[in-house]
C-alpha positions in Angstrom: 0.0 0.0 0.0 2.6 2.5 -1.0 -0.1 5.0 -2.1 -1.1 5.2 1.6 2.3 5.5 3.1 3.2 8.2 0.5 -0.1 10.2 0.6 -1.7 9.3 3.9 -5.4 10.2 4.3 -5.5 12.0 1.0 -4.5 8.7 -0.7 -7.2 6.9 1.2 -9.8 9.4 0.2 -8.8 9.2 -3.5 -10.3 5.7 -3.7 -13.8 7.0 -3.0 -16.4 8.3 -5.5 -18.0 11.7 -4.8 -21.0 9.9 -3.3 -19.0 7.2 -1.5 -19.6 6.0 2.0 -17.1 5.0 4.7 -18.3 2.9 7.5 -16.5 2.3 10.8 -17.5 0.2 13.8 -19.4 2.2 16.4 -19.4 5.4 14.4 -21.9 7.1 12.1 -21.2 6.5 8.4 -19.3 9.2 6.5 -21.3 10.1 3.4 -19.6 11.8 0.5 -16.0 12.3 -0.4 -15.8 15.6 1.4 -16.9 14.1 4.7 -14.4 11.2 4.2 -11.6 13.6 3.4 -12.4 15.6 6.6 -11.9 12.5 8.7 -8.9 11.1 6.9 -6.2 13.4 8.1 -3.5 10.8 8.4 0.0 12.1 7.9 2.1 9.8 5.7 4.6 9.6 8.6 2.0 8.1 10.8 1.2 5.2 8.5 2.3 1.8 9.9 3.8 -1.2 8.1 0.4 -2.7 7.2 -0.6 0.5 5.4 -2.9 1.7 8.3 -2.4 4.7 10.5 -0.1 3.8 13.3 -2.8 4.4 15.9 -5.2 1.8 14.2 -4.9 -1.8 15.4 -4.5 -4.1 12.4 -7.1 -6.4 14.0 -9.7 -3.6 13.8 -9.2 -1.7 17.0 
């Protein structure tokens, strides 16, 4: 997932359509690319080896 480690949240957001939806356990869905981009503020330096932000547990936590 080089695109994520190089571009962080912006790279993640790029995968979504303008009317895309991002769902996360225990949180309200994020509807629309703008809403997803607002929440995906990962700095590329924070991305862990699995391509996830360092503060996200690879097992979903």
